[in-house]
Backbone as CSV, one residue per row, in Angstrom:
resi,resn,N_x,N_y,N_z,CA_x,CA_y,CA_z,C_x,C_y,C_z
1,MET,80.016,15.525,100.627,81.103,14.432,99.890,81.013,13.360,100.301
2,GLU,80.937,12.101,99.604,81.003,10.791,99.744,82.280,10.038,99.231
3,LEU,82.564,9.093,100.136,83.713,8.084,99.650,83.472,7.357,98.246
4,SER,82.236,7.200,98.024,81.940,6.530,96.907,81.821,7.439,95.707
5,ASN,81.945,8.588,96.079,82.301,9.580,94.636,83.763,9.722,94.303
6,ILE,84.795,9.399,95.454,86.085,9.662,95.273,86.494,8.181,95.005
7,LEU,86.328,7.230,95.662,86.823,5.779,95.261,85.845,5.004,94.503
8,LEU,86.390,4.706,93.165,85.893,3.524,92.317,86.236,2.324,92.873
9,PRO,85.386,1.502,92.267,85.622,-0.045,92.811,87.006,-0.395,92.147
10,GLU,87.146,-0.036,90.816,88.419,-0.516,89.951,89.492,0.170,90.641
11,ALA,89.393,1.235,91.639,90.816,1.795,92.299,91.069,1.058,93.514
12,VAL,90.338,-0.079,93.827,90.542,-0.729,95.074,91.533,-1.917,94.862
13,ARG,92.391,-2.284,95.251,93.432,-3.377,95.214,93.985,-4.095,96.428
14,VAL,94.165,-5.280,96.225,95.004,-6.203,96.986,96.328,-6.558,96.501
15,ILE,97.296,-6.327,97.289,98.756,-6.721,96.655,99.182,-7.495,97.731
16,GLY,100.081,-8.156,97.355,100.832,-9.222,98.413,102.065,-8.286,99.317
17,GLN,102.682,-7.631,98.596,103.827,-6.727,99.363,104.300,-5.787,98.376
18,ALA,104.888,-4.691,98.938,105.480,-3.554,98.230,107.025,-3.707,98.886
19,THR,107.820,-3.577,98.016,109.245,-3.557,98.648,109.855,-2.517,98.952
20,SER,109.250,-1.371,98.826,109.491,0.072,99.463,108.561,1.096,99.160
21,LYS,108.415,2.132,99.962,107.638,3.037,99.865,107.660,3.705,98.475
22,LYS,109.076,3.790,97.846,108.828,4.354,96.602,108.304,3.342,95.394
23,ARG,108.393,2.205,95.860,107.833,1.038,94.897,106.268,1.230,95.093
24,LEU,105.821,1.348,96.418,104.240,1.685,96.628,103.868,2.660,95.833
25,PHE,104.403,4.155,95.943,104.070,5.049,95.014,103.848,4.521,93.730
26,GLN,104.887,3.915,93.275,104.712,3.699,91.728,103.546,3.046,91.401
27,GLN,103.292,1.933,92.324,102.117,1.120,92.193,100.855,1.898,92.050
28,LEU,100.728,2.752,93.284,99.742,3.871,93.432,99.438,4.666,92.044
29,GLY,100.486,5.096,91.420,100.397,5.824,90.436,100.069,5.101,89.121
30,GLU,100.423,3.852,89.181,99.924,2.802,87.822,98.366,2.724,88.138
31,ILE,97.915,2.540,89.579,96.369,2.209,89.473,95.704,3.604,89.250
32,VAL,96.051,4.631,89.637,95.234,6.050,89.277,95.396,6.266,87.826
33,SER,96.699,5.845,87.210,96.778,5.966,85.946,95.758,5.105,85.113
34,SER,95.489,3.721,85.395,94.583,2.963,84.722,93.242,3.540,85.129
35,VAL,92.921,3.866,86.115,91.382,4.104,86.250,91.170,5.461,86.110
36,HIS,92.031,6.667,86.124,91.593,8.048,85.993,92.377,8.510,84.916
37,GLY,93.307,7.939,84.247,94.291,8.353,83.051,95.376,9.246,83.468
38,ILE,95.669,9.668,84.628,96.706,10.186,85.221,97.773,9.803,84.841
39,ASP,98.994,10.415,84.361,100.216,10.241,84.254,100.840,9.324,85.490
40,ALA,101.246,8.143,85.404,101.560,7.240,86.639,102.885,8.136,87.142
41,GLY,103.737,8.406,86.347,104.928,8.842,86.761,104.785,10.339,87.539
42,ASN,103.975,11.096,87.000,103.777,12.093,87.769,103.179,11.776,89.154
43,ALA,102.195,11.222,89.211,101.435,10.834,90.200,102.194,10.143,91.430
44,ALA,103.113,9.229,90.782,104.085,8.670,91.965,105.101,9.883,92.448
45,LYS,105.646,10.783,91.547,106.468,11.747,91.803,105.657,12.763,92.824
46,ALA,104.380,13.101,92.720,103.919,14.045,93.451,103.643,13.510,94.895
47,LEU,103.268,12.061,94.953,103.305,11.478,96.360,104.635,11.431,97.032
48,GLN,105.587,11.218,96.436,107.162,11.184,96.940,107.298,12.443,97.627
49,ASP,107.097,13.550,96.657,107.302,14.936,97.050,106.629,15.298,98.333
50,ARG,105.444,14.683,98.346,104.571,15.387,99.434,105.040,14.610,100.611
51,GLU,105.299,12.996,100.545,105.913,12.420,101.672,107.225,12.801,102.144
52,ASN,108.162,13.895,101.482,109.174,14.201,101.750,109.077,15.362,102.659
53,LEU,107.866,15.966,102.722,107.311,17.118,103.822,107.208,16.411,104.977
54,GLY,106.766,15.228,105.281,106.494,14.641,106.375,105.823,13.468,106.112
55,PRO,106.186,12.208,106.981,105.283,10.849,106.556,103.835,10.966,106.756
56,THR,103.242,10.347,105.891,101.634,10.278,105.913,101.110,9.089,106.491
57,GLY,102.168,8.068,107.117,101.725,7.060,107.900,101.195,7.381,109.242
58,VAL,99.733,7.258,109.346,99.086,8.001,110.532,99.129,7.142,111.729
59,GLY,99.465,5.965,111.730,99.515,5.181,112.820,98.573,3.871,112.555
60,HIS,98.535,2.673,113.449,97.889,1.943,113.578,97.631,0.822,112.067
61,GLY,98.673,1.014,111.555,98.908,0.254,109.941,98.354,0.941,109.028
62,VAL,97.925,2.035,109.035,97.340,3.122,108.162,98.085,4.093,107.888
63,ALA,97.927,4.289,106.129,98.759,5.318,105.755,97.778,5.986,104.815
64,LEU,97.795,7.651,104.900,97.008,8.355,103.949,97.680,9.324,103.139
65,PRO,98.577,8.683,102.075,99.432,9.407,101.020,98.397,10.414,100.262
66,HIS,98.759,11.571,99.965,97.878,12.417,99.112,98.782,13.625,98.458
67,ALA,98.338,13.954,97.447,98.910,14.891,96.434,98.263,15.532,95.680
68,ARG,98.660,16.631,95.077,97.766,17.565,94.062,98.493,17.169,92.719
69,ILE,97.711,17.205,91.951,97.902,16.480,90.481,97.307,17.611,89.444
70,ALA,98.215,18.138,88.359,97.557,18.938,87.350,96.832,17.998,86.536
71,GLY,95.583,18.620,85.932,94.848,17.910,84.856,93.618,17.189,85.791
72,LEU,93.752,17.110,87.054,92.485,16.322,87.548,91.463,17.582,87.666
73,GLN,90.016,16.731,87.671,89.042,17.792,87.815,88.298,17.717,88.947
74,SER,88.560,16.463,89.659,87.950,16.365,90.977,89.039,15.488,91.985
75,VAL,88.607,15.357,93.027,89.442,14.457,94.104,89.168,13.115,93.780
76,VAL,90.195,12.249,93.478,89.943,10.782,93.380,90.991,10.160,94.207
77,GLY,90.494,8.915,94.660,91.292,8.027,95.641,91.587,6.643,95.168
78,THR,92.255,5.955,95.740,92.753,4.541,95.356,92.881,3.902,97.042
79,PHE,92.664,2.794,96.791,92.660,2.232,98.386,93.727,0.645,98.046
80,LEU,94.478,0.455,98.821,95.092,-0.725,98.740,95.483,-1.445,100.096
81,ARG,95.259,-2.781,99.981,95.449,-3.581,101.152,96.644,-4.356,101.000
82,ILE,97.631,-4.392,101.660,98.922,-4.827,101.660,98.843,-6.003,102.389
83,GLU,99.166,-7.500,102.106,99.099,-8.599,102.819,100.228,-8.701,103.694
84,LYS,101.633,-8.407,103.253,102.833,-8.381,103.966,103.040,-6.747,104.217
85,PRO,102.839,-6.300,105.611,102.907,-4.851,105.945,104.210,-4.343,105.551
86,LEU,104.282,-3.110,105.127,105.428,-2.469,104.525,105.959,-1.356,105.512
87,ASN,107.220,-1.074,105.861,107.841,-0.323,106.669,107.475,1.151,106.150
88,PHE,106.920,2.061,106.775,106.232,3.269,105.981,106.766,4.536,106.767
89,ASP,107.665,4.310,107.821,107.988,5.288,108.727,106.729,6.140,109.375
90,ALA,105.631,5.269,109.773,104.720,5.987,110.124,104.984,6.439,111.538
91,VAL,104.133,7.347,112.047,104.228,7.801,113.344,104.598,7.246,114.661
92,ASP,103.778,5.778,114.564,103.931,5.026,115.555,104.937,4.075,115.297
93,ARG,105.520,3.957,114.331,106.766,3.316,113.937,106.211,1.764,113.470
94,GLN,104.931,1.531,113.393,104.337,0.217,113.032,104.370,0.095,111.267
95,PRO,104.464,-1.047,111.076,104.317,-1.014,109.362,102.915,-0.666,109.042
96,VAL,102.477,-0.577,107.758,101.413,-0.290,107.170,101.091,-1.311,106.391
97,ASP,99.531,-1.719,106.418,98.925,-2.723,105.362,97.769,-2.025,104.811
98,LEU,97.118,-0.947,105.254,96.059,-0.375,104.605,96.390,1.190,104.217
99,VAL,96.331,1.453,102.961,96.605,2.796,102.317,95.525,3.363,101.426
100,PHE,95.144,4.338,101.916,94.036,5.097,101.322,94.761,6.446,100.737
101,THR,94.754,6.483,99.554,95.459,7.702,98.714,94.458,8.532,98.095
102,LEU,94.808,9.830,98.080,93.955,10.968,97.491,95.035,11.694,96.497
103,PHE,94.313,11.929,95.479,94.924,12.863,94.467,93.878,14.036,94.153
104,ALA,94.213,15.296,94.213,93.422,16.105,94.185,93.710,17.346,92.902
105,PRO,92.795,17.914,92.360,93.569,19.030,91.318,94.301,19.905,92.069
106,LEU,95.093,20.717,91.469,96.244,21.539,91.879,95.453,22.643,92.774
107,ASP,94.132,23.266,92.144,93.572,24.494,92.803,92.301,23.959,93.792
108,SER,92.313,22.488,94.167,91.098,22.196,94.809,91.008,22.710,96.373
109,GLY,91.952,23.243,97.221,91.852,23.914,98.419,91.054,23.183,99.099
110,VAL,89.782,23.612,99.433,88.818,22.914,100.680,88.412,21.746,100.232
111,GLU,88.140,21.294,99.006,87.700,20.041,98.482,88.783,19.027,99.034
112,HIS,89.992,19.235,98.694,90.982,18.244,99.239,91.170,18.126,100.721
113,LEU,90.971,19.239,101.429,91.050,19.257,102.690,89.637,18.326,103.293
114,LYS,88.454,18.572,102.891,87.238,17.976,102.944,87.515,16.356,103.064
115,ALA,88.043,15.881,101.619,88.160,14.462,101.324,89.175,13.675,102.343
116,LEU,90.334,14.636,102.803,91.306,14.167,103.475,90.672,13.731,104.867
117,ALA,89.825,14.569,105.249,89.011,14.708,106.893,88.217,13.441,106.696
118,LEU,87.588,13.189,105.623,86.830,12.050,105.491,87.232,10.749,105.588
119,VAL,88.424,10.671,104.649,89.091,9.667,104.734,89.852,9.254,106.124
120,SER,90.172,10.259,106.611,90.777,10.288,107.866,89.836,9.402,109.140
121,ARG,88.640,10.346,108.955,87.683,9.761,110.050,87.429,8.270,109.917
122,THR,87.235,7.846,108.464,86.861,6.530,108.277,88.030,5.392,108.747
123,MET,89.125,5.801,108.235,90.112,4.866,108.602,90.611,5.129,110.056
124,ARG,90.220,5.917,110.836,90.462,6.017,112.356,89.577,4.967,113.063
125,ASP,88.318,4.308,112.362,87.712,3.414,112.932,88.236,2.180,113.009
126,SER,88.582,1.680,114.135,89.064,0.300,114.179,88.506,-0.865,113.943
127,ALA,87.171,-0.806,113.993,86.228,-1.946,113.453,86.087,-1.912,111.892
128,ILE,86.238,-0.916,111.286,86.185,-0.728,109.698,87.916,-1.389,109.140
129,CYS,88.807,-0.880,109.923,89.991,-1.260,109.720,90.335,-2.877,109.804
130,ALA,89.499,-3.324,111.177,89.325,-4.827,111.389,88.820,-5.704,110.027
131,LYS,87.862,-5.156,109.562,86.902,-5.766,108.657,87.834,-5.599,107.207
132,LEU,88.464,-4.701,107.243,89.275,-4.364,105.765,90.391,-5.384,105.969
133,ARG,90.873,-5.650,106.991,92.028,-6.529,107.063,91.604,-8.118,106.936
134,ALA,90.332,-8.256,107.204,89.806,-9.581,107.263,89.411,-9.994,105.883
135,ASN,89.395,-9.121,105.075,88.746,-9.546,103.471,89.767,-9.206,102.573
136,THR,89.899,-10.016,101.285,90.845,-9.949,100.531,90.150,-9.634,99.182
137,ASP,88.958,-9.551,99.038,88.259,-9.342,97.848,88.016,-7.559,97.506
138,PRO,88.557,-7.246,96.431,88.402,-5.738,96.275,87.062,-5.250,96.465
139,ALA,86.062,-5.970,95.712,84.788,-5.639,95.694,84.096,-5.482,97.165
140,THR,84.450,-6.259,97.895,84.070,-6.270,99.154,84.663,-5.173,100.222
141,LEU,86.030,-4.941,99.773,86.675,-3.983,100.650,86.169,-2.541,100.181
142,HIS,85.756,-2.293,98.578,85.090,-1.196,98.348,83.641,-0.880,99.222
143,THR,82.926,-1.834,99.195,81.701,-2.037,99.720,81.705,-1.735,101.156
144,LEU,82.977,-2.171,102.013,83.197,-1.695,103.393,83.297,-0.285,103.569
145,LEU,84.310,0.130,102.615,84.572,1.589,102.683,83.351,2.470,102.327
146,THR,82.833,2.112,101.259,81.968,3.249,100.976,80.356,2.917,101.837
147,ASP,80.037,1.666,101.994,78.777,1.710,102.876,78.898,1.917,104.188
148,THR,79.955,1.920,104.952,80.092,2.441,106.273,80.028,3.827,106.439
149,GLN,80.430,4.661,105.483,80.127,5.935,105.472,78.526,6.268,105.314
150,ALA,78.043,5.594,104.247,76.740,5.826,104.452,75.709,5.485,105.681
151,SER,76.172,4.416,106.256,75.566,3.731,107.570,75.731,4.828,108.731
152,GLN,76.990,5.449,108.934,77.207,6.370,109.659,76.443,7.618,109.546
153,ALA,76.184,8.188,108.554,75.269,9.263,107.939,73.754,9.092,108.188
154,ALA,73.448,7.898,108.504,71.896,7.508,108.903,71.497,7.671,110.198
C-alpha cells in the first residue's frame, strides 16, 4: 500500500481557515465528493460520528479523521493544510493545521487499518510536517506526501 494509491493530487487542498470542526468535516465531504463521487453529506456525517467516539487530533498540529463509507471500493484520502490552525480537541490541546482524512469501504477491515498506520507513520515525521507547513501549493504538498514514502522505502 502506498500513499500515492490513496491520495490523488486533486484531493490535496490548502484552505485559509475552518470555523469549526463540523465545518471542516463538511469541507472534507465536499472534497471527497468532487474527487471520488461520494455523497458529501454522508461523508461529513460519517466523520462526525467517528469523531464522537474520540478525537482524531493526534497532536503536534495533526489530525487523522477517518470513517467507513458505503459504496466505496477502496480506501481513499484527502489532505488539507489549514493556514489558520483550528481548535480540534487534539490530545495535546494544540490547534490543528494538517489534516489527512481517510475514507474506507464498510467492509475494508485490514486495508483501513493498514492505510491508517501508513498515514500515521508519515504524519508523525516532524521533517515531513515542517515541509508541509512551509508550502502552500497543493501539487507540492501531494509530492511531499507521496514521494517521502517512496524514498523511505528505498
